C-alpha positions in Angstrom: 202.4 -96.3 28.5 202.2 -98.6 31.5 203.9 -97.5 34.7 205.8 -100.1 36.6 204.9 -100.7 40.3 206.8 -102.4 43.1 205.0 -105.1 45.1 206.1 -105.0 48.7 205.9 -108.3 50.6 206.3 -108.4 54.4 209.2 -110.2 55.9 211.0 -110.4 52.5 214.2 -108.3 52.3 214.4 -106.5 48.9 217.3 -107.2 46.5 220.0 -104.4 46.7 220.1 -102.0 43.8 222.8 -102.9 41.3 224.8 -100.4 39.3 222.7 -100.9 36.2 219.5 -100.1 38.0 217.9 -96.7 37.9 218.8 -94.9 41.1 215.8 -92.7 40.9 213.5 -95.6 41.7 212.4 -95.6 45.3 214.3 -98.0 47.6 212.3 -100.7 49.3 212.9 -100.6 53.1 212.8 -103.9 55.0 209.7 -104.4 57.1 210.5 -105.3 60.7 209.3 -108.7 61.8 206.8 -108.8 64.6 208.2 -110.0 67.9 207.0 -113.3 69.1 205.1 -113.3 72.4 206.9 -115.1 75.1 205.1 -117.8 77.0 205.1 -117.6 80.8 205.3 -120.5 83.2 203.8 -118.3 85.8 200.6 -117.8 83.8 200.3 -121.6 83.5 200.8 -121.9 87.3 198.1 -119.3 88.0 195.8 -121.1 85.6 196.4 -124.4 87.4 195.7 -122.7 90.7 192.4 -121.2 89.5 191.4 -124.7 88.2 192.1 -126.3 91.6 190.3 -123.5 93.5 187.3 -124.1 91.3 187.1 -127.7 92.5 187.9 -129.2 89.1 190.7 -131.7 88.5 193.5 -130.8 86.3 193.4 -132.4 82.8 196.2 -134.8 82.5 195.4 -137.4 79.8 198.9 -138.9 79.7 199.5 -139.1 83.4 197.8 -141.0 86.2 197.6 -139.0 89.4 198.8 -141.1 92.3 197.7 -140.5 95.9 201.3 -140.1 96.9 204.4 -139.8 94.7 207.8 -141.1 95.7 209.5 -137.8 94.8 208.8 -134.2 95.1 207.2 -132.5 92.1 209.4 -130.3 89.9 209.4 -126.6 90.9 208.2 -124.4 88.0 209.5 -121.1 89.4 212.8 -120.3 91.0 213.0 -118.5 94.3 214.0 -115.3 92.6 210.9 -115.5 90.4 208.7 -115.9 93.5 210.2 -112.8 95.1 209.8 -110.5 92.1 208.1 -110.0 88.8 209.9 -108.1 86.1 208.4 -106.7 82.9 210.0 -107.6 79.6 210.1 -106.3 76.0 212.0 -103.2 76.7 209.7 -101.7 79.3 211.0 -100.2 82.5 211.8 -102.9 85.1 209.2 -102.9 87.8 209.7 -105.1 90.8 206.6 -106.3 92.6 206.8 -108.2 95.9 204.9 -111.5 95.8 203.5 -112.6 99.1 203.9 -116.0 100.7 200.9 -118.2 100.3 198.8 -120.0 102.9 196.5 -122.8 101.7 193.5 -123.5 103.9 191.9 -126.9 103.1 188.5 -127.9 104.6 186.0 -130.7 104.0 183.2 -128.3 105.1 182.7 -124.5 104.6 186.2 -123.6 105.8 184.9 -121.2 108.4 187.1 -122.7 111.2 190.3 -122.7 109.1 189.7 -119.2 107.7 189.0 -117.6 111.1 191.9 -119.4 112.8 194.3 -118.2 110.2 193.0 -114.6 110.3 193.3 -114.6 114.1 196.9 -115.8 113.8 197.7 -113.2 111.1 196.5 -110.5 113.5 199.7 -111.1 115.5 201.7 -109.9 112.4 199.9 -106.6 111.7 203.2 -104.7 112.3 204.6 -106.6 109.3 201.5 -106.9 107.1 200.3 -103.2 107.2 203.4 -101.8 105.4 203.5 -104.9 103.1 206.9 -105.9 104.6 205.8 -109.5 104.5 202.7 -109.8 102.3 200.6 -112.9 102.7 198.1 -114.4 100.2 195.5 -116.8 101.6 193.6 -119.3 99.5 190.6 -121.2 100.8 189.7 -124.7 99.4 186.4 -125.8 100.9 184.4 -129.0 100.3 187.4 -131.1 99.7 186.1 -134.6 100.4 188.2 -137.0 98.4 191.9 -137.8 98.4 192.5 -137.0 94.7 191.5 -133.4 95.0 193.4 -133.2 98.3 196.6 -134.4 96.6 196.2 -131.9 93.7 196.0 -129.0 96.2 198.9 -130.3 98.3 201.1 -130.7 95.2 200.2 -127.2 94.0 201.2 -125.9 97.5 204.5 -127.6 97.1 205.2 -125.9 93.8 204.3 -122.5 95.1 206.2 -123.0 98.4 202.9 -122.4 100.3 202.0 -123.4 103.9 199.0 -125.7 104.3 196.5 -125.4 107.1 193.6 -127.9 107.2 190.5 -128.8 109.1 189.5 -132.3 108.0 186.9 -134.2 110.1 187.7 -137.6 108.5 190.8 -138.9 110.3 192.0 -140.8 107.1 191.8 -137.5 105.1 193.7 -135.7 107.8 196.4 -138.4 107.9 196.7 -138.3 104.1 197.2 -134.5 104.2 199.8 -134.9 107.0 201.8 -137.6 105.2 201.7 -135.8 101.9 202.9 -132.5 103.4 205.7 -134.4 105.3 206.8 -136.2 102.1 207.0 -133.0 100.0 208.5 -130.9 102.8 205.5 -128.6 103.1 204.9 -126.8 106.5 201.5 -127.8 107.7 199.1 -127.4 110.7 196.2 -129.6 111.6 193.7 -127.3 113.4 190.8 -129.7 114.0 192.6 -133.0 114.7 194.3 -132.4 118.0 191.3 -130.8 119.7 189.0 -133.5 118.4 191.3 -136.2 119.8 191.5 -134.4 123.1 187.7 -134.1 123.5 187.3 -137.8 122.4 189.7 -138.9 125.1 188.0 -136.7 127.7 184.5 -137.9 126.8 185.5 -141.5 126.2 183.6 -141.4 122.9 184.9 -141.8 119.3 184.2 -138.9 116.9 181.9 -139.4 113.9 184.5 -138.3 111.4 181.8 -136.7 109.3 182.0 -133.0 108.2 179.1 -130.7 108.5 176.6 -131.3 105.7 177.7 -134.9 105.1 174.9 -137.2 104.0 175.2 -139.3 107.2 175.0 -136.3 109.5 171.8 -134.5 110.1 171.3 -131.4 112.2 167.8 -131.2 113.7 165.9 -127.9 113.7 166.3 -127.1 117.4 164.7 -124.3 119.4 168.0 -122.4 119.2 167.8 -122.4 115.4 164.3 -120.8 115.5 165.4 -118.3 118.2 168.2 -117.1 115.9 165.9 -116.7 113.0 163.5 -114.7 115.1 166.3 -112.6 116.5 167.5 -111.7 112.9 164.0 -110.8 111.8 163.5 -108.6 114.9 166.9 -106.8 114.5 166.3 -106.0 110.8 162.9 -104.4 111.7 164.5 -102.4 114.6 167.4 -100.9 112.6 168.2 -97.2 112.8 165.6 -96.3 115.4 162.6 -97.9 113.7 159.6 -98.9 115.8 160.8 -97.4 119.1 157.7 -98.7 120.8 159.3 -102.2 120.6 162.5 -101.4 122.4 161.3 -103.3 125.5 161.3 -106.5 123.5 165.0 -106.2 122.7 167.7 -108.1 124.6 170.3 -105.5 123.7 169.8 -101.8 122.7 172.7 -100.0 121.0 172.9 -96.2 120.8 175.5 -93.8 119.3 176.1 -91.3 116.6 176.1 -92.2 112.9 178.8 -94.4 111.6 179.8 -96.0 114.9 179.0 -99.5 113.6 175.6 -99.9 115.2 173.9 -101.8 112.3 176.7 -104.4 111.5 177.1 -105.0 115.2 173.4 -105.5 115.6 173.3 -108.1 112.8 176.3 -109.9 114.1 174.7 -110.2 117.6 171.4 -111.3 116.0 173.1 -114.2 114.3 174.1 -115.4 117.8 170.5 -115.3 118.8 170.1 -111.9 120.5 167.3 -109.5 119.6 169.0 -106.2 119.1 167.7 -102.7 118.5 169.8 -99.7 117.6 168.9 -96.0 118.2 170.9 -93.3 116.4 172.0 -90.1 118.3 171.6 -87.1 116.1 172.2 -83.6 117.4 169.1 -81.5 117.5 166.8 -84.6 117.4 165.3 -85.8 120.7 165.8 -89.4 121.6 162.7 -91.6 121.8 161.2 -91.7 125.3 161.1 -95.5 125.3 164.9 -95.6 125.3 164.8 -94.2 128.8 161.9 -96.5 129.9 163.6 -99.8 129.1 165.8 -101.7 131.5 169.0 -99.5 131.5 171.2 -102.6 132.0 170.6 -103.7 128.4 171.5 -100.4 126.8 175.0 -99.9 125.5 176.5 -96.6 124.2 179.1 -96.5 121.4 181.7 -93.8 120.9 184.6 -93.3 118.5 187.6 -91.1 118.0 186.5 -87.9 116.1 189.3 -88.1 113.5 188.5 -91.7 112.6 184.8 -90.8 112.5 185.4 -87.9 110.2 187.4 -90.2 107.8 184.6 -92.8 107.8 181.9 -90.2 107.1 183.9 -88.7 104.3 184.3 -92.1 102.7 180.5 -92.7 103.2 179.7 -89.3 101.6 181.9 -90.1 98.6 180.2 -93.5 98.1 176.9 -91.7 98.0 178.1 -89.5 95.2 178.9 -86.3 97.1 181.9 -84.5 95.6 184.5 -82.3 97.4 182.7 -79.1 96.4 179.5 -80.3 98.1 179.3 -78.6 101.5 177.8 -80.7 104.3 178.3 -80.6 108.0 178.0 -84.4 108.2 181.7 -84.8 107.8 183.0 -81.5 109.1 185.3 -81.8 112.1 183.5 -79.2 114.1 180.1 -80.9 113.6 181.6 -84.3 114.4 183.1 -83.1 117.7 179.8 -81.4 118.6 177.8 -84.5 117.9 180.1 -86.7 119.9 179.9 -84.2 122.8 176.1 -84.3 122.5 176.2 -88.1 122.7 178.6 -87.9 125.7 176.2 -85.7 127.6 173.4 -88.2 127.0 175.6 -91.0 128.2 176.5 -89.0 131.3 172.8 -88.5 132.1 172.4 -92.3 132.1 175.4 -93.6 134.0 174.2 -97.2 134.0 174.8 -97.4 130.3 178.3 -98.8 129.6 180.1 -96.7 126.9 182.2 -98.8 124.6 185.1 -97.2 122.6 184.9 -98.8 119.1 187.9 -97.1 117.6 190.3 -99.7 116.1 188.0 -102.6 117.2 186.6 -105.2 114.9 182.9 -106.0 115.1 183.7 -109.3 116.8 185.8 -107.5 119.5 183.1 -105.0 120.3 180.5 -107.8 120.4 182.6 -109.8 122.8 182.7 -106.8 125.2 179.0 -106.3 125.0 178.1 -110.0 125.5 180.5 -110.2 128.5 178.9 -107.2 130.2 175.4 -108.5 129.2 175.9 -111.9 130.8 177.7 -110.5 133.8 174.8 -108.2 134.5 172.2 -110.9 133.7 173.7 -113.4 136.1 174.9 -110.8 138.6 178.5 -112.0 138.3 180.0 -108.6 138.5 178.8 -105.0 138.1 180.8 -102.6 135.9 181.8 -99.2 137.3 179.5 -96.3 136.7 180.2 -94.5 133.4 183.1 -96.8 132.7 184.4 -96.9 129.2 185.4 -100.2 127.5 
């Protein structure tokens, strides 16, 4: 005897059992339909932004991109969408703050625009640290034609971003200015005003060519080779290596471990200074050549012990040391003793300026060192004995 079987098809609701059907047969339950995935205009916007940042034009086969449009482009996201992102599909609502955007546009490397914006943002650390007013910066470098420039400006209009630009070509700068004005985008020209002021002061018209342009060549000057030589020297003299060559250095840095000697040395070397750094380690005698060189080119570095301990713990963790691994390298007692050992060495050499690096960026510490270095070299002013900076 053949047994009957029921074929279940998805998305088909079974016919209800009538009174003449056998109630003992199993009932066929409806299969729930899969939910359709919802498309997101935000994902499309992010994709467009990534395309623009990569330097490629957006694919618009049915639309010719004009240099300037007579009306503002449509906004894809509302103001409430820009201020929060909410999960869907029954999950718990999670609100995420979306920062305001700053677009930095340059026809060169973007170094000037990026550093100018970062310097200005430093005035808002009280707001940025706790994410009270988050900011997202986007750098667009090598923008040398109007079409790509207009794509970026229109994207900035859609995202409600601010535009900051450094464009050497006056016509490109004017195009950016007019486009931002037309679409109501807040913008700042960093390079234009100072270039015009210098041109008026010198009585010479600027070339209007960005760095690296075909018509602009930078000769290999003596300064270029001096910088290369300084970098090579500094790398070889890192972490107390080759102490017999300390007399060849323009600047000698000394301090305990993790006070930023190496990155500071490399930064100064890129400016053309030969730098050597000598670590101060408790229980290890400093090289004699350190006390034989001109003391006016030696600079001591010190730091707050709490900050130093945190830096050393992070360093130990990056090297694979776990919490159970005992090491006096990041123990507070050892940190304090080592800083005290360094302080005694500094006190025995009162001509060495001692620079407090706590909370200072590499550029800030370098600025202090170079100011003291040139003041001493040109005998402009002499710092006080054992003065801390």
